N, C-alpha and C positions, 0 to 999 in steps of 0.2 A: 555432810555426813549425817547419818541417821542412827538413832539408838532404838533398839527393840528388845523385847523379852521373848525368849523362846525356850525350847527343850533341846538338849544335846542328845540326838537320836541315832546317829550313825557314826561308825568308825570303819575305815577302809583298811585293807591289809597293808597299805602304804603308811598307815598311821595318821593320815588326814581324816577329817570328819565333817559332819554337817550339823547345823542347828536348824530345827524346824520351827516355824512360826505358826500362829493360829490360822493363818490363811492357807497353810499347806506349802508355802514357798520356803526355800532353804537358803542358808548362807554357808559357804565353804570355810572350814577352819584348818589352818596349817597344823601339821604335826607338832611343831615347836610350841605353839600356843596350847595345844592339848596337854603336852607334857609339863609345861611350865605351870599351868593353872591346875593340873591334875584333874582334868575333866573326867567325869564318870557318866556312862550312859544313863539318861533319865534326869540329869541335873537340870534345874531351871537356871537359865543364864541371862545376863544382861549383856548385849553386844553393841559395840560401836561398829557400824557397817560402812563399807564403801562399795561402789558399783563393782561387780565382778569384772575381770578382764574380758575384753571383747571376745576373745577366742574361747572363753570358758562360760560365758554368760548364757543362760537359757531362761525361759519364762519361769521355770521351776527353781533355778538357782541364780537369781539376779545379783546377789551380794557376795562379798567376802568379808570375813571378820577381821577387824584391825585390833580390837581389844575385847576381851571377854572377862566377866567376873561371875562368880557363882552367887545367885540370889537365894537358891534353895537346893540343898544337897538331896539327891534322890534317895528315897527310902530303899534299903536293900540293894543299893547300887553295887556294881561289880568293879570297884577300884581294886588296886592291889591292897588286899586285906584278906581276911579269912575267906570270903566268898570267891575271890579271884584265885587265890592260892589253891582252893579246891578244884577249880576249873583247870588250872595249870597241871595239877597232879593227875586229874582225870585224862587230860589230853596226852600227857607224857606216858602214862601207864597204858593207854590205848595203843599208842604208836609202838611202845616197847613190846607189848604182848602180841599185837597183830602183825607187826612188821610191815614192810612195803611202804609205798608212798600214797598219801591221802590228801584230799582237799579239805578245807575247813567245813564245807557243806557236808561232805561224806562223814567226817568225824562227828559233827553235830547230829547227823541222822542216826549214826550207830550208837552214840551215847544216849540219844533219845530225850533227855530232860534239860539239855543245855542249848540255849539259843546260838545260832550260827555266829552272830556278832561277837558273843563272848568267847567262843571257840577261836575265832579269827584273832581276837585281841590276845588271847592266851598264847596262841602259836607265835605271834609277833614277839611277845615277851620271852618265850622260850628261845626263839631265834636270837634275840638280843643277848641272851645269856649263854649262847653257844651250846644249847642243849639239843637243838634240832637243826636240820639242814632244810633249805628251801630251793625249789627250782620252779622257774616260770616256763611252762610247756604249752605250746600250741597243739591242741588236740586234733584239730582238723586243718586241712590245707587252707581253707578259706577263713579260718578264725583270725580276727584282728587282734583280740586281746588274749594273751596267754592265761592259762589257769595256773594258780599257785599250788604246788604240791609240797607236802612236808613229810619228813622221815627222820628217824634217828641216825641211820647209817647212810652215808653218801652213796654207797653202792645201790641202795634202794631207788635212787633217783636217776641212775644211769641205765642205758640199754643193757640188756643181758649180755654178759661177756665183755663189756667195755673195758673193765679193769684187767681182765685176763689178757687181752690184746696188748695192753701197755706193759704188763709184766713180761710177756714173751719178747717184746722189743728190747727190754732191759737186759735180758739174758745174753 
């Protein structure tokens, strides 16, 4: 096992994340570790590492984190606190006002001043609080990975008329 210092730089919609080291390589961090330690983007962390699983290992992500501790909290980081609550409010207000279904990238672009990573994290928190709905949708027939769309109303994530068909069957 190896111990290294790096920066917590990425969080995925799944809640998992990555620590990036000075050589540009990364280590995978489980969502449970991120929640337990309350990692924030930009935190400097000390990681105990193990080789990544063979099916997940790449030259860029050769490790997985077994243990992590914060050596220096990021200045102005976006943990749940005043900053992240503002992002939560902005995302929810955007969805409420605009309606429809949106990806984190689209919301970040529309809001303009908030990084996509923080929007994605805010949407996950809103989802965990049952404030928004999420759907994984394959946009093209050849797309392997679905895009995640978020909306306040479930109807916004369904094909037009989908609920009307269900209602007719119930009559």
